[in-house]
N, C-alpha and C positions, 0 to 999 in steps of 0.2 A: 504494500500500500504506500501511497505517496502523501506528501504534505501539499494540499491544494494551494497554499500561499506561495509555493515555489513556482507555480504555473498560473499566476493570476491573469496573465494576458489571454489565457484560453477561455476565460469566463465569457468573453464576447463571441465565442464560436457560434455559428448559426444554429447548430443542433441544440444549443442551450438557450436559445431565445425564448423569453416568456417564463423562464424558471426563476424562482426566488434565489437569493444568494445562498441560502442554506441548501437548497436542492442542487445547485451547481457545485458547491463544495463537496457534497456527499457523493455526487457522481465522479468527480475527479479523484476523490479519496479512494474510490473503488478500482481505479486504474493502476496499471503497473508501468513504471518508466523503464525505457531501454535507451541507453546512450550508445550510439553506434558510430564509431570512429571511421570505419571503412564501409564501402558500399555493401549493403545487405538487403536481401529480398525479405520483405515483411509480409507480402501477399503474392501468391503465384497464380497465374492464369489457369483456370480449369480446376483448381483445388478449392475445397471448402474452407471456411474460416468461422471460428466461434466468436469472433469479435472484430472490432474496427480499431483504427489508430488515429489519435490526435497527433498532429505534427506540432511539437513544442518549439523546436528550433531546427534550422536547416531546411533541406528540400528533399522531395521524393519524386523520382521519375515514374510516370505511369505509362507502361508500354503494352502494346498488343502485337501478337504474332499470329499470322493467318496460317491456314493449313499447308501452304507452300513454304513456310518458314520466313516469309517477309515480315520484318519488324518495323514498327513505327512508334515514336514517342508521341502519345496523344495529349499529354499534359505534364507539366512540372509543378507539383503541389508545393505550397509554401506554408510557413508557420501559421497556425490558426485553422488550417483546413483539416477535414477528417476524411479518411479513406477506408473503404470496405464496409461502411455501415449498411448499404443496400444489400450486399451479399450476406452479411451477418444476420440481418433481420429477416431476409426472405428465405434463407437456407439454400440459395443458389450458389453454384461455384463462382469463383472470382472471374469477372469479365476481362480483367487486365492483370498484369504483374506490376508490383510496386517495389521499386528498389531505392533505398536511401542513397543520397549523395554523401560525401565524406562529412563527418562531424554533424550528424543529425540526431536529435533526441525525439523519440515518439512515446506516446502513452497508449498502451494496449487497454482497450475498453471492452470488456465482455458484453455480449449482446444482452445477457440477463441484467446487467447493470443499467443499460438504457431503459429496459422495460420497468425496472424497479424504481428508477429515479426520475424518469420523464413520462408524465401522464400521456395517455394516448391522444387526448385532445390537443396536446402541445406537440407531441412527437410527429404526428402525421402531417400537420401544416409545415413544420420545420423541414421534414424530409422533402416535401413537395417544393419548398422554396429552394433547397439545395439542388434538387434535380432540375428545376427551371433554370437556375444559374448555370448549371453544367450544359444544358441544351443551348442556351444563348452563347456560351463560350465556344461550344462546338460549331455552332452556326458561323460565328465570326472567323474561327480558324479555317473552316472549310472554304469560306469565301476568300480568305487570304491565300490559301493554297491554289485556288483556281484563277484568281484575278490580279493578285499583287505580285510585283517583281521581287527579286531576292532582297534588294535593299529595303523595300517596304516591309517585307516579312521579318527581317532581322530587327528592325526598329520596333515593330509590333510586339515581337516576343520578348525583347529586352524590357519593354514597358510592362508586359504582363508578369515578368519574372522579378521585377523590382517595385519599389514603392517609395514614397517620400520618407517613410520611417525606416526602410531597409533598402538602401540604394545599391547594394552589391549582390552579385550572384556568383556562386562557385560553380562553374561549368566549363568544361574543356571545349576547344574549338570543334573537336570531332563530335561531341555530344550536341553542341549547338547546330552543327551541320545536319545531324539526324533530325532534329526538331524542325528545322526550316526547309529541309529537303535540298541541301546544297553540299558541294564537296568541301572538305576541310580547307583547301586552297582558296576557294571563293569566300568562305567565312573569314579566313585570315586577312584577305585583301579588304573586305568590307569593314572589319573591326579596325584595321589600320587606318582607313579613311575617317571613321568616326573618332578615333583617337587623335588624329592629326587636326581635326576640326575642334577639338577640345570638348567633345560631347561625352566621351567615356574615358576611363582610365583602365589600362590592362594590367593584370597581375598574373601570377602563376595559376593557371586554370581558374581565373576569376575575371569578372567584368564589373566595374563600378561606374554607375551613371552619374556624371557630373552636372548635366544640364537636361532635365527631363523635358522642358519646354522645347528646346531645339531638337531633341530626339523625337518628340511628338510632331514637330513641324513637317518632318519627312515621312511620317507614318500615317496609315489610314485611321480614321476614327474608330474607336473601339466600342462605342455605345450603339 
């Protein structure tokens, strides 16, 4: 069991919307923390799960592999998001695999804990809100894949992977290439151009956004 005060930022997670502070603390107290220094699969496509995961810090790659072995990164989840709740509550196998990026902390939340601490009249609307947001995100990303050029896509995904509160993302150029559907060489060139313009700063397998407004100026609208 964990001390909920250590993860106070998770109290604003969408799945907890509408709960009292006591209910939120009780749910988080029933979770188990996992500090993962190296990339680790926490959910695997096609396998069942008895619970879901809050992302306390770091990021998690959500990937799908088709019957021919083709892989695509469909989302990179950030702190505050939850993964696996639909599968845990429905009893269906995982639709995607979820692998942590380095230095990520997750909280395992058993399905029975959600049922125990989140009343159904709150749980169902919250789940619907989460699924609606995912549908909207998927619609935006599908549109970007079909109609936006590589420069627009990399700007779009860098915006999605960062925020005003967390302006850096640990991701390799190869991983970013998989996300936006470009070669590592193309990603390297585009990141170099953004760096030279003073929009981003590059580190070891990391990108820091220095100017979100200028990054947005060359990217499609996300709303």
